[in-house]
Backbone as CSV, one residue per row, in Angstrom:
resi,resn,N_x,N_y,N_z,CA_x,CA_y,CA_z,C_x,C_y,C_z
1,MET,-23.335,-3.765,18.111,-23.131,-2.632,17.239,-22.017,-1.746,17.788
2,ARG,-21.244,-1.183,16.897,-20.124,-0.325,17.277,-20.596,1.110,17.457
3,ASP,-20.132,1.736,18.513,-20.373,3.163,18.705,-19.093,3.907,18.389
4,PHE,-19.198,4.924,17.599,-18.066,5.771,17.262,-18.207,7.065,18.038
5,GLU,-17.114,7.780,18.188,-17.151,9.039,18.923,-18.167,10.000,18.311
6,LYS,-18.244,10.046,16.989,-19.139,11.002,16.342,-20.244,10.323,15.545
7,GLY,-20.379,9.031,15.662,-21.417,8.339,14.921,-21.767,7.021,15.583
8,LYS,-22.985,6.587,15.386,-23.450,5.346,15.989,-23.940,4.410,14.893
9,LEU,-23.423,3.200,14.901,-23.846,2.185,13.936,-25.208,1.646,14.360
10,LEU,-26.186,1.761,13.468,-27.535,1.283,13.755,-27.793,-0.080,13.122
11,ASN,-27.258,-0.279,11.919,-27.505,-1.522,11.198,-26.413,-1.735,10.162
12,ARG,-26.032,-2.967,9.940,-25.028,-3.296,8.921,-25.567,-4.419,8.052
13,LYS,-25.431,-4.236,6.752,-25.799,-5.281,5.798,-24.537,-5.634,5.002
14,VAL,-24.094,-6.875,5.103,-22.914,-7.345,4.389,-23.351,-7.836,3.015
15,PHE,-22.747,-7.273,1.972,-23.087,-7.651,0.610,-22.085,-8.608,0.000
16,TYR,-20.824,-8.517,0.437,-19.793,-9.357,-0.157,-18.661,-9.536,0.838
17,SER,-18.157,-10.760,0.909,-16.989,-11.049,1.725,-16.082,-11.944,0.890
18,GLY,-15.012,-11.356,0.345,-14.148,-12.075,-0.582,-12.776,-12.367,-0.021
19,ARG,-11.920,-12.806,-0.906,-10.551,-13.184,-0.557,-9.744,-11.974,-0.086
20,ILE,-9.990,-10.804,-0.667,-9.222,-9.613,-0.326,-10.088,-8.537,0.318
21,VAL,-11.245,-8.276,-0.208,-12.087,-7.196,0.315,-13.473,-7.693,0.681
22,GLY,-14.141,-6.887,1.482,-15.545,-7.086,1.791,-16.282,-5.794,1.518
23,LEU,-17.582,-5.869,1.374,-18.403,-4.683,1.157,-19.609,-4.771,2.073
24,HIS,-19.781,-3.730,2.883,-20.980,-3.649,3.709,-21.546,-2.234,3.639
25,VAL,-22.837,-2.159,3.881,-23.525,-0.874,3.919,-24.036,-0.695,5.341
26,ASP,-23.635,0.409,5.951,-24.004,0.701,7.323,-25.028,1.822,7.378
27,GLU,-26.046,1.617,8.209,-26.940,2.710,8.554,-26.389,3.271,9.856
28,ILE,-26.101,4.562,9.862,-25.498,5.175,11.036,-26.281,6.419,11.444
29,GLU,-26.028,6.835,12.675,-26.599,8.081,13.162,-25.453,9.015,13.514
30,ILE,-25.453,10.188,12.885,-24.455,11.217,13.147,-25.184,12.505,13.482
31,GLN,-24.892,13.075,14.619,-25.499,14.337,15.070,-27.021,14.290,14.999
32,GLY,-27.584,13.143,15.390,-29.031,12.996,15.437,-29.690,12.655,14.113
33,SER,-28.943,12.582,13.033,-29.517,12.256,11.725,-29.046,10.884,11.267
34,LYS,-29.940,10.153,10.617,-29.592,8.851,10.062,-29.076,9.025,8.638
35,THR,-28.064,8.239,8.307,-27.493,8.280,6.968,-26.891,6.920,6.650
36,ILE,-26.449,6.747,5.427,-25.898,5.477,4.950,-24.430,5.669,4.580
37,ARG,-23.614,4.677,4.887,-22.214,4.657,4.472,-21.920,3.306,3.825
38,GLU,-21.362,3.350,2.619,-20.897,2.146,1.931,-19.419,1.994,2.252
39,VAL,-19.019,0.819,2.728,-17.665,0.629,3.215,-17.031,-0.612,2.583
40,VAL,-15.838,-0.422,2.044,-15.020,-1.539,1.585,-14.073,-1.870,2.732
41,SER,-14.101,-3.118,3.186,-13.182,-3.518,4.258,-12.001,-4.263,3.641
42,HIS,-10.828,-4.008,4.197,-9.575,-4.551,3.656,-8.657,-4.851,4.831
43,PRO,-7.895,-5.947,4.780,-7.043,-6.302,5.923,-5.843,-5.382,6.130
44,GLY,-5.556,-4.516,5.183,-4.411,-3.617,5.292,-3.308,-4.028,4.339
45,GLY,-2.355,-3.134,4.167,-1.295,-3.408,3.206,0.015,-2.780,3.628
46,VAL,1.031,-3.128,2.869,2.380,-2.622,3.117,2.955,-2.084,1.821
47,VAL,3.872,-1.136,1.955,4.653,-0.621,0.833,6.078,-0.455,1.340
48,VAL,7.042,-0.829,0.484,8.440,-0.799,0.908,9.264,0.039,-0.058
49,LEU,9.901,1.068,0.492,10.854,1.858,-0.265,12.234,1.340,0.136
50,ALA,12.883,0.667,-0.802,14.201,0.087,-0.542,15.224,0.782,-1.424
51,GLU,16.361,1.096,-0.838,17.476,1.620,-1.626,18.541,0.541,-1.668
52,VAL,18.948,0.204,-2.885,19.970,-0.822,-3.075,21.255,-0.134,-3.526
53,GLU,22.201,-0.884,-4.038,23.503,-0.308,-4.411,23.350,0.931,-5.289
54,ASP,24.232,1.869,-5.084,24.258,3.127,-5.832,23.005,3.973,-5.649
55,GLY,22.261,3.752,-4.570,21.085,4.561,-4.301,19.909,4.290,-5.223
56,ARG,19.984,3.215,-5.985,18.857,2.887,-6.868,17.701,2.311,-6.045
57,ILE,16.499,2.577,-6.502,15.281,2.112,-5.844,14.590,1.122,-6.781
58,PRO,14.299,-0.103,-6.313,13.573,-1.049,-7.159,12.079,-0.722,-7.206
59,PHE,11.550,-0.692,-8.421,10.126,-0.477,-8.677,9.591,-1.679,-9.433
60,VAL,8.299,-1.897,-9.324,7.646,-2.944,-10.106,6.639,-2.289,-11.043
61,ARG,6.648,-2.746,-12.267,5.649,-2.300,-13.235,4.724,-3.492,-13.451
62,GLN,3.440,-3.254,-13.174,2.496,-4.350,-13.333,1.138,-3.833,-13.771
63,TYR,0.397,-4.715,-14.438,-0.931,-4.380,-14.931,-1.911,-4.348,-13.767
64,ARG,-2.697,-3.291,-13.712,-3.723,-3.141,-12.687,-5.087,-3.161,-13.359
65,TYR,-5.765,-4.273,-13.226,-7.041,-4.491,-13.912,-8.090,-3.403,-13.650
66,PRO,-8.306,-2.961,-12.399,-9.369,-1.972,-12.174,-9.218,-0.682,-12.976
67,ILE,-7.984,-0.311,-13.323,-7.800,0.907,-14.108,-7.388,0.612,-15.542
68,GLY,-7.157,-0.649,-15.857,-6.897,-1.053,-17.231,-5.556,-0.640,-17.801
69,LYS,-4.543,-0.527,-16.940,-3.222,-0.173,-17.459,-2.127,-0.595,-16.481
70,ASP,-0.883,-0.552,-16.974,0.270,-0.830,-16.135,0.561,0.382,-15.257
71,LEU,0.998,0.113,-14.032,1.441,1.173,-13.135,2.857,0.876,-12.672
72,LEU,3.607,1.926,-12.455,4.943,1.830,-11.878,4.799,2.124,-10.389
73,GLU,5.166,1.143,-9.547,4.925,1.227,-8.111,6.128,0.714,-7.332
74,LEU,6.177,1.078,-6.074,7.099,0.431,-5.155,6.528,-0.944,-4.801
75,PRO,7.361,-1.873,-4.368,6.861,-3.180,-3.954,5.835,-3.014,-2.831
76,ALA,4.732,-3.727,-2.952,3.644,-3.570,-1.998,2.732,-4.788,-2.057
77,GLY,1.884,-4.890,-1.082,0.904,-5.965,-1.092,0.063,-5.948,0.165
78,LYS,-0.923,-6.833,0.181,-1.794,-6.892,1.349,-1.141,-7.724,2.442
79,ILE,-1.540,-7.430,3.655,-1.106,-8.266,4.768,-2.246,-9.235,5.082
80,ASP,-1.886,-10.381,5.542,-2.895,-11.355,5.946,-3.490,-10.920,7.275
81,ARG,-4.757,-11.259,7.488,-5.420,-10.873,8.742,-4.608,-11.401,9.921
82,GLY,-4.269,-10.497,10.835,-3.506,-10.866,12.017,-2.003,-10.926,11.816
83,GLU,-1.529,-10.724,10.586,-0.095,-10.796,10.300,0.606,-9.531,10.769
84,ASP,1.805,-9.686,11.289,2.637,-8.546,11.635,2.996,-7.824,10.336
85,PRO,2.679,-6.532,10.214,2.943,-5.818,8.959,4.403,-5.878,8.514
86,SER,5.351,-5.899,9.445,6.759,-5.954,9.039,7.085,-7.272,8.337
87,LEU,6.435,-8.354,8.737,6.641,-9.640,8.058,6.054,-9.593,6.645
88,GLY,4.893,-8.958,6.506,4.300,-8.789,5.180,5.167,-7.931,4.282
89,ALA,5.744,-6.875,4.848,6.616,-5.990,4.069,7.852,-6.741,3.592
90,ALA,8.473,-7.502,4.489,9.658,-8.283,4.115,9.313,-9.292,3.020
91,ARG,8.168,-9.953,3.156,7.732,-10.935,2.165,7.519,-10.290,0.800
92,GLU,6.782,-9.183,0.775,6.471,-8.526,-0.500,7.734,-8.016,-1.183
93,LEU,8.649,-7.425,-0.422,9.891,-6.932,-1.008,10.653,-8.067,-1.673
94,GLU,10.804,-9.177,-0.977,11.566,-10.287,-1.535,10.847,-10.946,-2.703
95,GLU,9.543,-11.180,-2.570,8.798,-11.807,-3.659,8.855,-10.991,-4.940
96,GLU,8.696,-9.668,-4.820,8.558,-8.830,-6.000,9.877,-8.321,-6.566
97,THR,10.923,-8.233,-5.731,12.180,-7.645,-6.217,13.383,-8.567,-6.110
98,GLY,13.288,-9.618,-5.300,14.444,-10.476,-5.086,15.443,-9.884,-4.108
99,PHE,15.016,-8.919,-3.294,15.872,-8.360,-2.253,15.290,-8.707,-0.885
100,ARG,16.131,-9.216,-0.011,15.731,-9.502,1.368,16.240,-8.375,2.261
101,ALA,15.323,-7.809,3.030,15.697,-6.724,3.944,16.353,-7.304,5.185
102,ARG,17.510,-6.782,5.507,18.150,-7.133,6.779,17.546,-6.322,7.920
103,ARG,16.969,-5.186,7.553,16.342,-4.287,8.517,15.217,-3.544,7.798
104,LEU,14.108,-3.371,8.468,12.998,-2.576,7.953,12.605,-1.552,9.004
105,ASP,12.518,-0.295,8.597,12.110,0.772,9.510,10.707,1.231,9.138
106,LEU,9.808,1.228,10.119,8.456,1.738,9.889,8.516,3.255,9.819
107,VAL,8.093,3.816,8.692,8.086,5.270,8.493,6.796,5.865,9.034
108,CYS,5.665,5.308,8.590,4.364,5.816,9.016,3.272,4.853,8.568
109,THR,2.082,5.100,9.063,0.893,4.407,8.591,-0.061,5.463,8.045
110,PHE,-0.880,5.071,7.068,-1.854,6.002,6.512,-2.990,5.231,5.855
111,TYR,-4.144,5.877,5.774,-5.313,5.273,5.139,-5.296,5.609,3.652
112,SER,-5.578,4.616,2.828,-5.509,4.819,1.385,-6.643,5.687,0.862
113,SER,-7.841,5.484,1.345,-8.987,6.269,0.892,-10.106,6.155,1.924
114,PRO,-9.994,6.877,3.053,-10.886,6.677,4.190,-12.337,7.115,3.986
115,GLY,-12.648,7.699,2.861,-14.036,8.064,2.596,-14.924,6.860,2.346
116,TYR,-14.343,5.743,1.933,-15.144,4.549,1.668,-14.423,3.243,2.013
117,CYS,-13.154,3.311,2.442,-12.371,2.100,2.649,-11.586,2.194,3.955
118,ASP,-11.493,1.072,4.684,-10.759,1.072,5.954,-9.327,0.551,5.818
119,GLU,-8.806,0.443,4.590,-7.448,-0.063,4.382,-6.416,0.850,5.038
120,LEU,-5.608,0.278,5.931,-4.506,0.979,6.566,-3.216,0.471,5.943
121,LEU,-2.396,1.392,5.442,-1.130,1.031,4.809,0.028,1.351,5.747
122,TYR,1.032,0.475,5.710,2.255,0.634,6.502,3.397,0.877,5.532
123,LEU,4.055,2.026,5.672,5.183,2.366,4.817,6.476,2.034,5.549
124,TYR,7.298,1.204,4.911,8.593,0.813,5.462,9.712,1.305,4.556
125,TYR,10.874,1.517,5.168,12.070,1.937,4.451,13.216,1.018,4.849
126,THR,14.082,0.718,3.871,15.321,0.014,4.166,16.393,0.424,3.167
127,ASP,17.623,0.454,3.663,18.778,0.613,2.784,19.790,-0.494,3.100
128,ASP,19.282,-1.564,3.697,20.115,-2.697,4.100,19.477,-3.978,3.582
129,VAL,19.882,-4.380,2.375,19.284,-5.549,1.726,20.373,-6.482,1.186
130,CYS,19.986,-7.718,0.937,20.855,-8.648,0.227,20.047,-9.260,-0.913
131,GLN,20.744,-9.636,-1.971,20.093,-10.173,-3.170,19.671,-11.619,-2.935
132,THR,18.435,-11.951,-3.292,17.942,-13.331,-3.275,17.299,-13.588,-4.632
133,GLU,16.097,-14.104,-4.652,15.372,-14.337,-5.904,13.936,-13.877,-5.770
134,THR,13.350,-13.477,-6.890,11.936,-13.120,-6.893,11.105,-14.395,-6.776
135,ASN,9.866,-14.209,-6.362,8.936,-15.330,-6.237,7.529,-14.791,-6.480
136,TYR,7.225,-14.502,-7.742,5.945,-13.893,-8.087,4.791,-14.854,-7.826
137,GLU,3.650,-14.268,-7.480,2.437,-15.055,-7.342,2.000,-15.490,-8.743
138,TYR,1.167,-16.521,-8.817,0.784,-17.109,-10.100,0.126,-16.115,-11.053
139,ASP,-0.525,-15.099,-10.528,-1.260,-14.160,-11.374,-0.549,-12.813,-11.527
140,GLU,0.723,-12.736,-11.150,1.473,-11.485,-11.259,2.423,-11.534,-12.456
141,GLU,2.368,-10.498,-13.264,3.345,-10.294,-14.331,4.045,-8.981,-13.997
142,ILE,5.235,-9.096,-13.456,5.955,-7.937,-12.934,7.229,-7.712,-13.726
143,VAL,7.471,-6.450,-14.061,8.740,-6.046,-14.649,9.450,-5.195,-13.604
144,LEU,10.659,-5.584,-13.259,11.444,-4.874,-12.258,12.232,-3.757,-12.942
145,GLU,12.137,-2.538,-12.407,12.850,-1.384,-12.941,13.528,-0.657,-11.786
146,TYR,14.621,0.035,-12.075,15.372,0.758,-11.047,15.489,2.229,-11.429
147,TYR,15.291,3.089,-10.426,15.439,4.520,-10.620,16.077,5.119,-9.377
148,THR,16.820,6.189,-9.553,17.297,6.960,-8.412,16.120,7.777,-7.881
149,LEU,16.301,8.354,-6.714,15.238,9.181,-6.150,14.929,10.355,-7.062
150,SER,15.944,11.024,-7.580,15.682,12.180,-8.442,14.963,11.763,-9.728
151,GLN,15.316,10.621,-10.296,14.605,10.126,-11.476,13.146,9.805,-11.140
152,ALA,12.928,9.180,-9.986,11.567,8.800,-9.586,10.704,10.033,-9.318
153,ILE,11.284,11.061,-8.708,10.534,12.302,-8.488,10.167,12.921,-9.835
154,ALA,11.107,12.921,-10.768,10.824,13.461,-12.108,9.705,12.659,-12.784
155,LEU,9.745,11.343,-12.670,8.688,10.506,-13.254,7.329,10.802,-12.619
156,THR,7.337,11.088,-11.331,6.094,11.445,-10.643,5.559,12.770,-11.175
157,LEU,6.421,13.761,-11.266,5.989,15.078,-11.731,5.566,15.066,-13.192
158,GLU,6.086,14.111,-13.974,5.697,13.957,-15.374,4.422,13.131,-15.533
159,GLY,3.897,12.569,-14.440,2.682,11.764,-14.509,2.910,10.296,-14.815
160,GLU,4.157,9.866,-14.887,4.452,8.453,-15.158,4.173,7.590,-13.924
161,ILE,4.449,8.111,-12.732,4.109,7.407,-11.488,2.821,8.026,-10.963
162,GLN,1.769,7.209,-10.869,0.460,7.692,-10.447,-0.078,6.977,-9.214
163,ASP,0.662,6.026,-8.700,0.232,5.259,-7.539,0.428,6.076,-6.269
164,GLY,-0.637,6.291,-5.503,-0.601,7.165,-4.340,0.391,6.752,-3.266
165,LYS,0.444,5.467,-2.950,1.360,5.028,-1.893,2.809,5.199,-2.320
166,THR,3.080,5.025,-3.588,4.430,5.228,-4.111,4.804,6.700,-4.064
167,ILE,3.883,7.557,-4.458,4.134,8.996,-4.431,4.391,9.465,-3.003
168,ALA,3.583,8.995,-2.057,3.781,9.385,-0.655,5.161,8.959,-0.169
169,ALA,5.563,7.749,-0.494,6.870,7.243,-0.050,8.009,8.041,-0.667
170,LEU,7.917,8.329,-1.949,8.987,9.064,-2.619,9.150,10.476,-2.057
171,PHE,8.033,11.158,-1.826,8.135,12.511,-1.298,8.569,12.513,0.160
172,TRP,8.257,11.435,0.906,8.799,11.316,2.263,10.326,11.264,2.195
173,LEU,10.869,10.403,1.310,12.328,10.273,1.211,12.941,11.566,0.698
174,TYR,12.313,12.203,-0.267,12.799,13.480,-0.785,12.884,14.510,0.342
175,HIS,11.833,14.584,1.135,11.800,15.540,2.262,12.890,15.193,3.281
176,ARG,13.037,13.922,3.573,14.071,13.486,4.544,15.460,13.911,4.090
177,ARG,15.705,13.790,2.789,17.019,14.137,2.251,17.252,15.630,2.156
178,ASN,16.196,16.409,2.046,16.346,17.840,1.755,15.882,18.762,2.872
179,GLN,15.713,18.253,4.067,15.284,19.161,5.147,16.449,19.814,5.835
């Protein structure tokens, strides 16, 4: 059993272990009291903010089944267990946009929703790419769109971009440019 600095795992019941996520319910002790935590486990993911010619940023528009609609997002995807996140980022960028990064800079890592999920996301940036070809997965229907940073910020403020990792990346770049 795992001991945490502020909590102790007493019991774990695994309900599901799938291709992408797992679900377990933990009985834990925090400050002398027992409680339950439902946890979605995820191997982690990457998101890539790439700037190509003329400062345009490639975005992917794709249908997201859990919310029942298309979302406009930066290229992103899960990393395989044990995979170097930079390799996953390079793969996702090329598969989804047809751009190969000559260089990827790690901006930061962050948790997507730590109240119930352990997914750690790695945000990468590049402005050094070369054109290749897309290679979508069999179940992906992606439309590639390009926006400048100012257009993307406007789309975010208008509610057109609602993906959290994309919003975080865009405002990071906005802050970098305007500090």
